[in-house]
N, C-alpha and C positions, 0 to 999 in steps of 0.2 A: 090256693094251689102252691105246693112247694116247688121252688126253682131248683133244678139240678143242671149242672154243667161240668164237663170234664175238659180241662185244658190239654192241648197237645204236649207231648213230652218235651221238656226243655232240652234234655240231653240229646234227644233225637234231632231236634231242629239245629242245634249247634253242630252236631256231628255231620249232618247232611251238608251244611254250608262249608265246613272245613274240608270235607271230603271233595266237594265240587272244586274248590280252589286248588287242592293238592293234585287232583287228577288232571286239571287243566294245565298246571305249571309244575312239572315234576321237580323234585329236589335235585340240585347238582351237588358237586363236591363241597361247595361253600354255601349251601342253602341256608345254613344257620346264621351266616354273616349278614349284617345290614349293608345294603347297597347305598353308598354315598352318591350325591349328585355328581361329584367330580369323576367317580368311577363310571357312572352312567354315560357321561359325555365322552370319556375316553373310549368306551366301548362303541359308542355311536360313530366314532371316526372310522371304524372298520366295518360297520354294518348298515348305517343309514344310507338308503339308496339315493336320495337326492344329493346328499353330500358327496358320495362317491362319484356320481355323475359329474358333479361340478369340478372335480379334480382334473378332468380332461381339458378344462379351459386353459390350464397352464401351457399345454402343448399347442393349443390354438393360438395363444398370444405369441409364442415363439415363432410359429409359422408365419403369422401376419407381419411380424417385424422383419423376418427374413425376406418376405416379399417386398416390403417397403425399401429395404436396402438394395435389393437386386435391381430395382428400377434405375439406379444410377451406376451400375456396374457395366463393363463392356459386354457386348453381345458378339459372339464369334460363331460363324456358320460355315459349314463345309457342304458343298454340293458336288455330285459326280453323276455322270450319265453315259451310257453306251447305247448305240442303236444304229439304225439305218437312216441315211439322210441324202437328199438331192441338193446339189449346189450348181448354180450356173452364173457366170460372170460375162457380161458383154460390155466392152469398152471400145468406143469408136471416136476417131479424131483426136487420139492421144498424141502427145509430143514427148519425145525423150531424146537424150543426148548421151554420148559415151565417147571416150578418147579414140576408140577404134574407128569411129565414124566421122572424125574430123571435128572442126569447131562449130559447124552449123548443126543445130538440132534438127532431128527428123520429125516432121509433122504429118498429121493425117493417118497415124498408125492405128491399127485395130488389135485388141487383145481379147481373145475368146477362150473360155475354159468352162468345162462342166464335168460333173460327176453324178452318175445315176446310181441310186441305191448303194452309196458308199458306206464304209464303216466309220462311224462317228464315235469319238471318245473325247470327253471333256470333263474338267474339274475346276473348282474355284474355292478359294478360302477368303471369306470376307469378315471384317470386324467393324463394329460401330460403337463409339463411346459418346453417350449424350453429354452435351455441353450446356445447353440451355433449352428448357422445355417446361413451360408453365403448367401445362396439363399434366405432365408426368410428376411434377412437384406436388400438385394438388392430389394426385392419386396416392403418392407416398404419404402425405399427411392423413389421408383417409385411412390408410392401412395402419398407421401408427396409432391413430385414435381408436380404431377397432381393437387393436392389441391392448391398449390401456383399459378399454371397457371390459375386455375379457379378464384381465387381471382383477379389476374391481368386482366383477361378478363372482370370481373365485373366492375373493376375500369376503364378500357379502354372504356367500353360501356357508362359510364357516360360522359367521356370526348368527345366521339364521338357524344353523344346526344346533348351536348351543341353546338358543332360546326355545327352539322346537322340542329338543330333548328335555329341557327343564320343565316345560309345560306338561309334557307327558309324565315325567317323573312325579311332579307335584300332584297331578290329577290322580295318579295311581296311589300316591301316599295318602292323600286326603280321603279317597274312597276307602282305602284299607282302614284308616283310623276311624272313619265314620262307622264302618262295619263292626270294628272292635267295640266302640262305644255303645252301639245299638245292641250288640250281643250282651254286654254287661247290663245295659238297661233292661233288656228282655229278661235276663235271669232275675234281676231284682224285681221287676214287675210281676213275673211268674210267682215269685215267692210271696209278694204282697197279695196277689190275687188268691193264692191258696190260704194265706193267713186270714184274709177278709172272709173267705168262705167258711173257714173253721170258726171264726168268731161269730159269724151269723148263725151257724149251726148250734152254737152253745148259747145263743141269745145275747151276745155281748155287743153286736154291731147291727145296724139296720141293713136291709137288703140293698139299699141304694149304694152302699160302699162296695158291695159285690159287683153290682152292675158297672159302677165307675171303674173298678179295677179290671173287669173283663173287657170293657170298651178300650181302655188304654192298652191292655195286652194285645188285643186284636190289631189296633193301629200300629203298634211297634212291630208286631210280627210282619205286617204288610211292608213297613219300611225296611225291615231286616231282609226280606226276600229281594226287594229292589236293590238294596245295598250289596247283596251277594252277587247279583248279576252285574252291577256297576263295577265292582272290583275286578271281575273277570275281563270285562271289556277294556277297562283302563290298563290292566296289566298286559293285555294282549297288544295294545297300542304301543306300550313301552317296550315290549319284547320285539316288536317289528323294528324298532329303532336301534336297539342295542344287541339283538341276537339272542339274549338269554336273560331271564328275569329271576333273581333269587327270590325265594318265597317270602322273605322278610324285608320290609322297608322300615326305615326309622318311624317310630310311633309319633314323633313330633320334631319340628324344626327348632333347633336351639340357636337363637340369634345371639351374636356377640354383644356384650355390653361394655361400654356404650357403643352404639352403632356409629359408623363413620359419618361425619358431618356432610350433609347434602348441600352442594353449592347452590346458589340462587339460580333461578330459571334462566336469567339473562346470560349467565356463564355457559350454560348448556346450549342455549340458542346460538351463541357465538361459535362454540365448538362444532355444532351441526353445520353452520354455514361454511366452515372450512374443511370439515372432515366427513360429513355424511356421504355414504357411498352412492345413494340415489342421486343426490345433488351433483356429485362429481361425474357420475355417468351421464346425467342430462347435460352438463356443461360440455362434456366430450361430444355429445350428440350435436350440440350447436356448432362446435368446431368442425365436426365431420360435415355438417350441412353447408357450412361456409366454404370448406375446401371443395365440396361438390359443385357449388356455384362458381368457384374460381376455375374449375376444370373446363367449364364451357363458356367462360367470359370471352369477350372480344379480344382476339389476338393470342389467346391461350394455346391455340393449336399450332402456332408457329414453333419450329424447332431448329436447333443448330447442333449438328453432330460431327464429330471427328470420325472419318471413315477410311478404310484401307482395304485393298483387295489384290489378290494375285490369282491367276488362272491360266489354263491352257485348253485349246480346242484343236483337235486334229481330225481331218476327214480324208480318207484315201479310197480310191476306186477307179473305175473305168467310165469314160464318157465318149462323146462324139469325136473328140480329138485325141483319144488314146488314154493311156494311163495318166492319172493326175493325183496330186497330194496337196492338201492345203493345211497349214498349221498356223495357229495364232496364239501368241503369248501376251498376257496383259498383266500389268501391275500399276497400282495407283495409291496415293495417300493424299487426303485433302479434307476440306471442310464442306459439309453439305447443309444448305439452308432450305427448309421446306416451309412454305406458307400457303395453306389452303385458301383459295380465293372464293369458293362458293361450295356449300355443302347441302344445297337444296332446302335450307331453313332448319336443318336438324339441330345444329349447335345452338341456334337462337331459341328453339323450342325447349331444348334440354336446359338451357340457362334459365328460362322462365320457370320451368318446373322446379329447378333447384332453388330459385329464389323463394318460391312458395313454401318449399320444404324447410328452408332456413327460417322463415317467419314463424312457421308452426313450431319448430324446435325452440325458438326463443320464447314463445308464449308458453310452451310446455315447461320450460325452465322456471318461469315465474310461478306457474301453478304448482310445480314441485316444491319450490321454496315455501309456499304457503302451506302445503300439505305436511312437509317435514316439520315446520314450525308448530303445527297443530299436534303432530305426533309427539314432539318433544315436550310440549306443554302437558299433553295427556299423560305421558309416562312420568314426568316430574310430579304432577299432582297426584298420580296414583301412588308413587313411592312416598310422598309426603303424607298423604291421607292414611295410607296403610300403616305408616310408622306411628301416627297418632292413634289409630285404631288398636294397634297392638298394645300400646300403653293403657288405653281405656278398657279394653277387653280383659287384660290381665287383672286389673282391679275388679272388673265385673265378675270374673271367674272366682276370685277369692270371696267376694260378697255372696255369689250364688252358692258356693260350697258351704259357707257359714250358714246361709239361710236353709239349705238342705239339712244340715246337721241339726239346726234348731227345730226345724219342722218335724224331723224324725223323733226328736225328744218330746216335742209337744204331742205327737200322735201316740207315743207310748203311754203318756199320762192322761190321754183322753181330751186334750185341748185342740188337737188337729185331726183332720180326717185323712183317710187314705188318699182321697183326691188331692188334698193339699200336698202330701208327700210326693205323689206322682207328678204334680205340676212343678214342684221344686226340682225334682229329679230331671224332668224334661228341660227345664230352664238351664240347669247345670250342664247337661249334655249338649244342648244347642250352643251354649256359650263357649264350650270347649271347641266345638266344630268351627264356630265363627272366629275364634282366636287363631286356630290353625290356618284357616283360610286367609285371615289378615296377614299372618306371617308370610304365607306363600305369595300373596299379592304384593307384599313389599319386595320380596326377593325378585319376583318376575318383573315388576315395574323397574327395579334397579337394573336388571339385566337388559330389558328393552331399551332403557335410557342409554346404557353403555353401547348397545348395538347401533343406536341412532347416530352416535358420534364416532363409530369405528374404534371403540375402545373397550372391547369385551373379550375376556379370556377367562380361563378357569381360575386364575389368580384373584379375580374380583370376588369370587364366592368365598374364598378363604378369609376375606376381610369382613364378611358379614354373617357367615354361618360357621358355627363350631364344628370341628371334626370333619373338615372337607379336604 
């Protein structure tokens, strides 16, 4: 039985994939331009939702510092009141003296006065300046620690945005390059399948070569469909970060030669101990927990304040003894000492709670130190390994390309089969993809390493990537 098979139109397959991408991501004014990683990060600064939300932390830090400073500033209060009031005074057995009554004082005198539903008007201005207050000092330290943590969170968000955008950029770039390579491979395999079919028809090749070419073509078509979908998903993620995605990304990363020397891992670990944002935030958490414990320590509630007050109270009205008016003016400046003697056990319980929180924060700091050290080691090894892989895969690609060329020549003279050519072609394509992935792994590992020591900016990429 003669085998007959008709392959789908190559032009139709490629046109469908290109059309899907173009429709999903319309061309902008600079659609033909390649988007560099630096440009993507610059765009993310105005579009990345997580990064934009983090920028409010600067205002939060300023507000917390203002609160901390306000705890040691004078407090001034004004009070005023009007209303109806009753007042009654009964004095019996009083003694008084006056020049008109001679030298002997008068004793046994009574003084009575009252006002019923009289008109009351009173006002007072008071001021208090803290002089000594351990609890207030602890509260101030907590607010300042919280402000510093907010600053670190804002800085960390910028580092995370650079890494996050880079990951999305490289994901989209690798997916696009894989699609391009598969498209080229699909076209080549389609041509070889048609050639194998033709040679079989004229009796120049066995039917097995036709089957082999058809099987390879079907497999590559399946990979091509998946690659089309992957490109759209990866471009959409990048678009969410930067607001707009040019249709064209660079076909390949061009690393500078030679690459900057990577310091030994011990150098990076030392930098992380001093500069890592997570470690610094956890250290501040320990300071905050210590200040909280100090706030409720024995004797911390005692306070010494400089106080001053002026005021007036006036009450007029009628009473049982006729029309009456009372007026009182007050003014004072002094020092006030406040020492709570018993709080029902509240302060003791809060101090116990704060001590437990302090111990937890200290243990969390140790765990964070271990975790950051592991992350630094992982990122350093990732960069070192990827750098070696780039060198090895570059050589492998040259060898694979030479093997492909030799296999094609051998197939033309009958020494090699179609399957040999297809396998060599697959190996070359896969090596290209692996090489690009290794380049991206190197750049991303280097960026992650910089982020772990709070030393990451766009300038770092100009040191390792061309045209950034």
